[in-house]
C-alpha positions as CSV (number, residue, x, y, z in Angstrom):
1,X,24.8,12.0,-17.4
2,X,27.1,9.1,-16.7
3,X,26.0,6.6,-13.9
4,X,29.3,5.9,-12.0
5,X,27.7,3.3,-9.7
6,X,29.2,-0.2,-9.8
7,X,27.3,-2.6,-12.0
8,X,26.5,-4.7,-8.9
9,X,24.9,-1.8,-7.0
10,X,21.2,-2.1,-6.3
11,X,18.7,0.5,-7.5
12,X,18.0,3.4,-5.1
13,X,14.4,2.2,-4.7
14,X,15.4,-1.3,-3.7
15,X,14.2,-2.5,-0.3
16,X,16.7,-1.8,2.4
17,X,16.4,-5.3,3.9
18,X,16.5,-8.6,2.2
19,X,14.7,-11.5,3.9
20,X,16.8,-14.3,5.1
21,X,15.7,-17.8,4.1
22,X,14.5,-18.5,7.6
23,X,12.2,-15.4,7.4
24,X,10.7,-16.5,4.1
25,X,9.8,-20.1,5.2
26,X,7.8,-21.6,8.0
27,X,9.7,-23.8,10.3
28,X,8.2,-27.4,10.3
29,X,7.5,-29.1,13.6
30,X,9.5,-32.2,14.5
31,X,8.1,-35.2,16.2
32,X,9.3,-38.7,17.1
33,X,7.2,-41.8,16.7
34,X,8.2,-45.0,18.4
35,X,7.0,-48.4,17.0
36,X,7.0,-50.7,20.1
37,X,7.0,-54.4,19.2
38,X,6.9,-57.5,21.3
39,X,5.9,-61.2,21.1
40,X,2.6,-62.1,22.7
41,X,0.7,-65.4,22.3
42,X,3.2,-66.4,19.6
43,X,2.4,-63.3,17.5
44,X,4.3,-60.1,16.8
45,X,2.3,-57.3,18.3
46,X,2.6,-53.5,18.3
47,X,1.6,-51.1,21.1
48,X,-0.9,-48.5,20.0
49,X,-2.4,-45.4,21.7
50,X,-6.0,-44.2,21.2
51,X,-6.1,-40.5,20.3
52,X,-8.2,-38.4,22.6
53,X,-8.3,-35.2,20.5
54,X,-8.4,-33.8,17.0
55,X,-7.0,-34.8,14.5
56,X,-8.1,-38.4,14.2
57,X,-9.8,-38.5,17.6
58,X,-10.8,-42.0,18.5
59,X,-8.3,-43.7,16.1
60,X,-5.3,-45.7,17.2
61,X,-1.8,-44.3,16.6
62,X,1.8,-45.2,17.2
63,X,3.1,-43.6,20.4
64,X,4.9,-40.3,19.8
65,X,5.1,-36.6,20.3
66,X,6.8,-33.4,19.6
67,X,10.5,-33.0,20.2
68,X,11.4,-30.4,22.9
69,X,13.7,-27.5,22.1
70,X,16.4,-28.9,24.3
71,X,16.0,-32.5,23.5
72,X,18.0,-34.8,21.2
73,X,15.9,-37.1,19.0
74,X,16.9,-40.2,21.0
75,X,16.1,-38.4,24.3
76,X,12.6,-37.6,22.9
77,X,12.1,-41.2,21.8
78,X,13.1,-42.5,25.2
79,X,10.8,-40.0,26.9
80,X,7.9,-41.2,24.8
81,X,8.8,-44.8,25.7
82,X,8.6,-43.9,29.4
83,X,5.5,-41.7,29.2
84,X,3.4,-43.8,26.8
85,X,4.6,-47.4,27.5
86,X,6.2,-47.1,30.9
87,X,9.4,-48.7,29.7
88,X,13.0,-47.5,29.7
89,X,16.1,-49.6,29.0
90,X,15.0,-51.5,25.9
91,X,16.4,-52.0,22.4
92,X,15.8,-48.8,20.5
93,X,16.9,-47.9,17.0
94,X,16.3,-45.0,14.6
95,X,14.4,-46.2,11.5
96,X,13.5,-43.5,9.0
97,X,12.3,-39.9,8.6
98,X,8.8,-39.3,7.2
99,X,8.0,-35.8,5.9
100,X,5.1,-35.8,3.4
101,X,3.7,-32.3,3.6
102,X,0.2,-33.5,4.1
103,X,0.8,-36.2,6.7
104,X,-0.6,-34.0,9.5
105,X,-3.6,-31.7,9.0
106,X,-2.5,-29.3,11.8
107,X,0.8,-28.1,10.3
108,X,3.9,-29.2,8.5
109,X,5.3,-32.0,10.7
110,X,8.4,-34.1,10.0
111,X,8.6,-37.2,12.2
112,X,11.7,-39.3,13.0
113,X,10.6,-42.9,13.6
114,X,12.3,-45.3,16.0
115,X,11.4,-48.8,16.8
116,X,11.8,-50.5,20.2
117,X,11.8,-54.3,20.8
118,X,10.5,-55.6,24.2
119,X,11.0,-59.1,25.5
120,X,8.1,-61.0,26.8
121,X,9.4,-60.8,30.4
122,X,9.4,-57.0,30.2
123,X,5.7,-56.7,29.4
124,X,4.9,-56.4,33.1
125,X,6.5,-52.9,32.8
126,X,3.7,-51.8,30.5
127,X,0.9,-52.9,32.8
128,X,0.6,-49.4,34.4
129,X,0.5,-47.6,31.1
130,X,-2.5,-45.4,30.2
131,X,-5.8,-47.1,29.9
132,X,-6.1,-46.0,26.3
133,X,-3.4,-48.2,25.0
134,X,-3.5,-51.8,23.7
135,X,-1.4,-54.4,21.9
136,X,-2.4,-55.4,18.4
137,X,-1.1,-58.2,16.2
138,X,0.8,-56.6,13.3
139,X,-1.2,-58.6,10.8
140,X,-4.5,-57.5,12.4
141,X,-4.2,-53.8,12.9
142,X,-7.2,-51.4,13.4
143,X,-7.5,-48.2,11.2
144,X,-4.6,-45.9,12.2
145,X,-4.2,-42.2,12.4
146,X,-1.9,-40.1,10.2
147,X,0.4,-42.2,8.0
148,X,1.0,-44.7,10.7
149,X,-0.2,-47.7,8.7
150,X,2.5,-46.9,6.2
151,X,5.1,-46.4,9.0
152,X,4.2,-49.8,10.5
153,X,4.4,-51.5,7.2
154,X,7.8,-50.0,6.5
155,X,9.0,-51.0,10.0
156,X,8.1,-54.6,9.3
157,X,9.8,-54.5,6.0
158,X,13.0,-53.2,7.5
159,X,12.8,-55.7,10.4
160,X,12.4,-58.6,8.1
161,X,15.4,-57.5,6.0
162,X,17.6,-57.2,9.1
163,X,16.5,-60.6,10.3
164,X,18.4,-62.1,7.4
165,X,21.8,-60.7,8.3
166,X,21.6,-59.7,12.0
167,X,20.5,-61.3,15.3
168,X,18.0,-58.6,16.0
169,X,15.3,-61.2,16.7
170,X,17.1,-62.1,19.9
171,X,16.0,-58.7,21.3
172,X,12.4,-60.2,21.6
173,X,13.6,-63.2,23.6
174,X,14.3,-63.8,27.3
175,X,18.1,-64.4,28.0
176,X,17.4,-68.1,27.9
177,X,15.1,-69.6,25.3
178,X,14.2,-72.8,23.5
179,X,14.7,-73.3,19.8
180,X,11.0,-73.5,19.4
181,X,10.7,-70.0,20.9
182,X,13.4,-68.7,18.6
183,X,11.6,-70.2,15.6
184,X,8.3,-68.5,16.7
185,X,10.0,-65.1,16.7
186,X,11.4,-65.7,13.2
187,X,8.0,-66.9,11.9
188,X,6.1,-64.0,13.6
189,X,8.4,-61.4,12.0
190,X,8.6,-63.0,8.6
191,X,4.8,-63.8,8.6
192,X,5.2,-67.3,7.3
193,X,6.0,-70.8,8.7
194,X,9.5,-72.3,8.7
195,X,10.5,-75.9,8.4
196,X,11.5,-77.0,11.9
197,X,14.4,-79.2,10.9
198,X,15.9,-76.8,8.4
199,X,15.6,-73.9,10.8
200,X,17.3,-75.7,13.7
201,X,20.1,-76.9,11.4
202,X,20.7,-73.5,10.0
203,X,20.6,-71.6,13.3
204,X,22.8,-74.1,15.2
205,X,25.4,-74.0,12.4
206,X,25.9,-70.3,12.8
207,X,27.7,-70.6,16.1
208,X,25.7,-67.8,17.7
209,X,24.0,-70.0,20.3
210,X,25.2,-71.7,23.4
211,X,23.3,-74.5,25.1
212,X,22.7,-73.9,28.8
213,X,22.4,-76.6,31.5
214,X,18.7,-75.6,31.9
215,X,15.6,-77.1,30.4
216,X,11.9,-76.0,30.4
217,X,8.9,-78.2,30.3
218,X,5.7,-77.1,28.5
219,X,2.6,-79.2,28.4
220,X,3.0,-82.9,28.0
221,X,6.2,-82.6,25.9
222,X,9.6,-83.6,27.2
223,X,11.6,-80.7,28.7
224,X,13.2,-78.5,26.0
225,X,16.9,-77.5,26.1
226,X,17.4,-73.8,26.7
227,X,19.9,-71.8,24.8
228,X,21.4,-68.3,25.1
229,X,23.1,-65.9,22.7
230,X,26.8,-66.6,22.7
231,X,28.8,-63.7,24.1
232,X,31.5,-64.6,21.6
233,X,29.2,-63.8,18.7
234,X,28.8,-60.4,17.2
235,X,25.2,-59.2,17.6
236,X,25.3,-57.1,14.4
237,X,21.9,-55.7,15.3
């Protein structure tokens, strides 16, 4: 007997319903982690939160959390900034996405990492943050939860790279600053000392600074001239 069914027809015993891709695969959870950096005591420091529950209870971690169903990624990052660090309008930039399948023992979690830069005069805003938070120098970090050591290392690598072709370091300074303070920021990010004379010659030749009429006296030294970022210059950060 001749079978008149089209060649593409399915056998009669084929299942009546084919699973859609979304039914065959688990949906991963999405989080945001926010690396919060500032200058304290002439060192670049990161804000860390001590975890109070499993997994990694008792270890320090980058501030972060799950993204709400109605939140954008940036909204979630700014919420974390407000909840964990008690800060709001600061420099915030998306960095990278980390999605190793084993990075979280609870479930498959993909995290989108942002970094935020706080000026020294904004640190008072963090004073009322949770008791289980603390600042750590980026070159003297404690053991970290999840893959956060890798995330912080990658953040520093990217920040050092951007320092070479942008003015992102200015985000860590008050509106008016001395050349010594600017050099301290560069040295803290790069992790190495810079020649004072060469640094000043190079940064003044770029035209990105304006000298203000103000000075600041520190210790027994003569008052230092204060500069500001020139509004005519392109930040490029």
